[in-house]
C-alpha positions in Angstrom: -43.7 30.8 67.1 -41.1 30.3 70.0 -42.3 31.2 73.5 -39.9 33.0 75.2 -39.7 33.8 78.9 -37.8 35.7 81.4 -35.4 34.0 84.0 -33.3 35.6 86.9 -30.4 34.7 89.1 -31.9 36.3 92.2 -31.9 33.3 94.7 -27.9 32.8 93.9 -27.3 36.6 93.9 -28.8 36.7 97.4 -26.7 33.4 98.5 -23.4 35.6 97.4 -24.8 38.4 99.2 -24.6 36.8 102.9 -27.5 34.5 102.0 -29.6 37.4 102.2 -33.1 36.4 103.0 -36.2 36.8 100.8 -38.1 39.5 103.1 -34.2 41.4 103.1 -34.4 42.1 99.0 -38.4 42.7 99.7 -37.7 45.4 102.0 -34.7 46.8 100.4 -37.1 47.4 97.0 -40.2 47.9 98.5 -42.2 45.1 97.7 -43.2 42.3 99.8 -41.2 38.8 100.5 -44.3 37.4 98.4 -43.8 39.4 95.3 -39.8 38.1 95.3 -41.2 34.6 95.9 -42.9 35.0 92.7 -40.3 36.6 90.7 -37.8 34.1 91.4 -40.1 31.3 90.5 -40.9 32.9 87.4 -44.4 33.3 88.0 -44.6 36.9 87.9 -42.2 39.2 85.5 -41.6 42.9 87.5 -41.9 45.8 86.2 -38.9 47.3 84.5 -38.5 50.0 87.4 -38.5 46.8 90.1 -36.2 45.0 87.5 -33.6 47.9 87.9 -34.0 48.2 91.9 -33.1 44.3 92.5 -30.3 45.0 90.0 -29.4 47.7 92.0 -29.1 46.1 95.2 -26.7 43.5 94.1 -25.1 46.0 91.8 -25.1 44.0 88.8 -26.3 44.9 85.5 -29.8 44.1 84.7 -28.5 41.3 82.1 -26.9 39.8 84.8 -30.0 39.7 87.1 -32.6 39.1 84.7 -32.8 37.0 81.1 -35.4 37.0 78.1 -34.6 34.1 76.2 -36.5 30.7 74.6 -38.1 29.0 77.0 -36.6 25.4 77.7 -40.1 23.4 77.2 
């Protein structure tokens, strides 16, 4: 069975948003900076609610921030 993973564009979106820091994003969505680090590195999958909060910060659709597809491995 093919393995699927969640990837994201948070790092690029932060850069495009006046180089927003991980701490800035964390404060805006109510989590720790370490949580944002883990999500960006695909080490942690956010809850659906947190994913929507992150997308809302960037004023982007959820699918533009997070993608779910086959693992590149």
